[in-house]
C-alpha positions in Angstrom: 0.0 0.0 0.0 1.0 3.7 -0.2 0.7 6.3 2.5 0.1 10.0 2.3 -1.3 12.9 4.2 -4.2 15.4 4.1 -2.3 18.2 5.8 1.1 19.9 6.0 0.2 21.8 2.9 -0.4 25.6 2.5 -4.0 26.9 2.8 -3.9 27.8 -0.9 -2.6 24.9 -3.0 -1.0 27.4 -5.4 1.5 28.4 -2.7 2.9 24.9 -2.6 6.7 24.8 -2.4 9.3 22.0 -2.4 9.8 22.6 1.3 6.3 21.5 2.0 6.8 18.3 0.2 10.2 17.7 1.7 8.6 17.8 5.2 6.0 15.2 4.1 8.7 13.0 2.5 10.7 13.2 5.8 7.8 11.2 7.4 8.2 8.5 4.7 5.0 9.6 3.0 4.7 9.7 -0.7 1.3 11.4 -1.2 0.0 14.9 -0.7 -3.5 16.4 -0.8 -5.1 19.8 -0.9 -8.5 21.4 -0.4 -9.9 24.5 -2.0 -13.3 26.3 -1.8 -15.1 26.1 -5.1 -16.0 29.7 -4.8 -12.5 30.8 -5.8 -11.7 28.2 -8.4 -12.7 30.4 -11.2 -9.5 32.4 -10.6 -7.2 29.4 -10.9 -5.2 29.3 -14.1 -3.8 26.5 -16.2 -0.3 27.9 -15.6 -0.7 27.8 -11.9 -1.9 24.2 -12.0 1.1 23.3 -14.2 3.5 24.8 -11.7 1.9 22.9 -8.8 1.9 19.7 -10.8 5.6 20.1 -11.7 6.6 20.8 -8.1 4.9 17.6 -7.0 6.4 15.6 -9.8 9.9 16.9 -9.2 9.6 15.9 -5.6 8.8 12.3 -6.7 5.4 12.5 -5.0 1.8 11.9 -5.9 -1.1 14.4 -5.7 -3.6 12.0 -4.3 -6.6 14.0 -3.4 -8.0 17.4 -4.4 -10.9 18.3 -2.1 -13.7 20.7 -3.0 -15.0 22.9 -0.2 -18.6 24.0 -0.1 -21.4 24.3 2.5 -24.4 23.6 0.2 -26.3 20.3 0.2 -26.1 18.2 -3.0 -29.8 17.1 -2.5 -31.2 20.5 -1.6 -34.8 20.8 -3.0 -34.1 24.3 -4.4 -32.5 24.3 -7.9 -31.3 27.8 -7.1 -28.9 26.1 -4.7 -27.9 23.0 -6.6 -27.5 24.5 -10.1 -24.7 26.9 -9.1 -23.3 24.2 -6.8 -23.0 21.8 -9.7 -21.3 24.6 -11.8 -18.8 25.1 -9.0 -18.1 21.4 -8.6 -17.7 21.2 -12.4 -15.0 23.8 -12.2 -13.4 21.9 -9.4 -13.3 18.8 -11.6 -11.6 20.8 -14.3 -8.9 22.0 -11.9 -8.4 18.5 -10.5 -7.9 17.3 -14.1 -5.3 19.9 -14.7 -3.5 19.1 -11.4 -3.6 15.4 -12.4 -4.9 14.6 -8.9 -5.7 10.9 -8.5 -9.1 11.8 -6.9 -11.4 14.8 -6.5 -13.3 14.7 -3.2 -16.8 16.0 -2.5 -19.3 15.7 0.4 -23.0 15.2 0.3 -24.0 18.0 2.7 -27.0 17.9 4.9 -30.5 19.4 5.1 -29.5 20.6 8.6 -28.5 24.3 8.6 -25.9 23.4 11.2 -23.4 22.0 8.7 -22.5 19.4 6.1 -21.9 16.6 8.7 -24.8 17.5 11.0 -27.5 14.9 11.5 -31.1 15.5 10.4 -34.0 13.0 10.1 -34.9 14.9 6.9 -31.8 13.6 5.2 -33.2 10.1 5.1 -36.5 10.8 3.3 -36.9 8.9 0.1 -37.1 12.1 -2.0 -33.8 13.2 -0.6 -32.1 10.0 -1.7 -33.6 10.4 -5.2 -32.3 13.9 -5.5 -28.9 12.8 -4.2 -28.6 10.1 -6.9 -29.6 12.5 -9.6 -27.1 15.1 -8.3 -24.3 12.6 -8.2 -25.2 11.4 -11.7 -24.8 14.9 -13.0 -21.4 15.2 -11.3 -20.4 11.8 -12.6 -21.2 13.0 -16.2 -18.7 15.9 -15.8 -16.1 13.6 -14.2 -16.4 11.1 -17.0 -15.9 13.8 -19.6 -12.9 15.2 -17.8 -11.3 11.8 -16.9 -11.5 12.4 -13.2 -12.4 10.0 -10.4 -14.6 11.4 -7.7 -14.6 10.2 -4.1 -17.4 11.0 -1.7 -16.6 11.5 2.0 -19.4 9.5 3.7 -20.2 9.5 7.4 -22.7 7.8 9.8 -24.3 11.2 10.4 -25.0 11.9 6.7 -27.4 10.7 4.1 -24.8 8.1 3.1 -24.8 6.7 6.7 -23.6 3.1 6.3 -21.5 0.8 4.1 -24.8 -0.7 2.8 -26.2 2.7 1.9 -23.0 3.7 0.2 -23.1 0.6 -2.0 -26.8 1.0 -2.9 -26.5 4.7 -3.7 -23.5 4.2 -6.0 -25.2 1.3 -7.7 -28.0 3.6 -8.6 -25.6 6.3 -9.8 -24.0 3.8 -12.1 -20.6 5.3 -12.8 -17.1 3.9 -12.1 -16.0 7.6 -11.9 -18.0 8.0 -8.7 -16.6 6.2 -5.7 -16.4 6.6 -1.9 -13.5 7.3 0.5 -12.6 4.2 2.5 -12.8 6.1 5.8 -13.6 3.3 8.1 -13.5 5.5 11.3 -16.6 7.3 10.0 -18.7 4.1 10.1 -18.3 2.8 13.6 -21.9 3.4 14.9 -21.7 1.8 18.3 -19.2 1.0 21.1 -19.4 -2.7 20.6 -18.2 -2.3 17.0 -15.1 -0.4 18.2 -14.3 -3.1 20.7 -14.8 -5.8 18.1 -13.4 -3.8 15.2 -12.4 -6.7 13.0 -16.0 -7.8 12.5 -17.0 -4.2 11.7 -14.1 -3.7 9.4 -15.0 -6.9 7.5 -18.5 -5.5 7.0 -17.2 -2.1 5.9 -14.9 -3.6 3.4 -17.5 -6.1 2.1 -19.7 -3.2 0.9 -17.3 -0.3 0.4 -14.3 -2.2 -0.9 -15.6 -2.6 -4.5 -16.5 1.1 -4.7 -13.6 2.6 -2.8 -11.1 5.1 -4.2 -8.5 6.4 -1.8 -8.6 5.8 2.0 -8.4 7.9 5.1 -6.6 6.5 8.0 -7.8 7.5 11.5 -8.1 5.6 14.8 -11.2 5.7 17.1 -11.3 5.7 20.9 -14.2 5.1 23.2 -14.5 8.0 25.8 -16.4 8.4 29.0 -19.7 10.3 29.1 -23.4 9.8 28.6 -24.7 8.3 26.4 -21.8 7.1 24.3 -18.8 8.9 22.8 -16.5 7.7 20.0 -13.8 10.1 19.1 -11.2 10.2 16.3 -7.7 9.5 17.5 -4.1 9.5 16.2 -3.5 6.1 14.4 -2.2 3.7 16.9 -3.4 5.7 19.9 -7.0 4.4 19.9 -9.0 1.2 20.1 -9.3 0.0 16.4 -7.3 -2.9 15.0 -5.5 -0.8 12.4 -3.2 -3.7 11.5 -6.2 -5.7 10.3 -7.5 -2.6 8.5 -4.2 -2.2 6.6 -4.2 -5.9 5.7 -7.6 -5.6 4.2 -6.6 -2.5 2.3 -3.4 -4.2 1.0 -5.5 -7.1 -0.1 -7.9 -4.8 -1.9 -5.2 -2.9 -3.8 -1.5 -3.0 -3.0 -0.9 0.3 -4.7 -3.8 2.2 -3.2 -3.3 5.2 -0.9 -4.3 5.7 2.7 -4.1 9.3 3.8 -3.5 10.5 7.4 -5.9 13.4 8.2 -7.7 15.5 10.8 -4.6 16.3 12.9 -2.6 19.4 13.6 0.7 19.3 11.8 2.7 18.6 14.9 0.9 15.3 15.4 1.6 13.9 11.9 5.1 12.6 12.8 3.5 10.4 15.5 0.7 9.3 13.2 3.2 8.4 10.4 5.6 6.6 12.8 2.7 4.6 14.4 1.3 3.7 11.0 4.6 2.4 9.7 5.1 0.4 12.8 1.6 -1.1 12.7 2.0 -1.9 9.0 5.3 -3.7 9.6 3.9 -5.7 12.5 0.9 -6.7 10.2 3.2 -7.7 7.4 1.9 -4.9 5.1 4.5 -3.2 2.9 4.3 0.6 2.5 6.1 1.7 -0.6 
């Protein structure tokens, strides 16, 4: 398998330098990733993308993921919301193609006004699912034309709330250019699943493995408090059997990327060190 990071990069991907990539390489990571709000992508030029692409190539690294930032919901019932959203994502796909990013990441959003990853019972109405499939199909058409692979960040609090739902939605979309992120940490729904993580990981990989693009590697830890609390944790510092997770990932695709994420920059050295140790103990080669 291969290992990279979502982090340690400048806020604006156009400000990328060799020094940023050298710091990533020092952690024995070979992949980088950036995010950008879709609202500003109209100002990005082909020349700027070419410079970023060359900087990454000269460092011998891969641009694994280009994430698109937006607050709108893909299945909003108002076309005045979704039409410009699709246009913005379309521009993001064009930029991802020019950057030669392996994947272009999007989120589904939520009907909740509190944010994209906020729970709402309204998210799970049949008409919302229908609108989501239609919206993803529109995005897939653009991705197919541009030769870009999309990955959706799914989560137990969103409309794509389980491995089974992920598989069913993408089956309805019907495009190999539309996949999901293998972010296992996002789909531990109960404490017993964390404590018996191999069984849950088997279930996650059974449904999401065939539709996965890149992966995100995080640990999970059960915390005290009422009713239950499962928090993200630095890989190797939580309760999940990450060695087993990496074995499953290696078996799925020996060249596929897992990306460390959701950490302050000062914690990535520990995350990388732990992941390399866990992989070695599990007999998984990181190259």
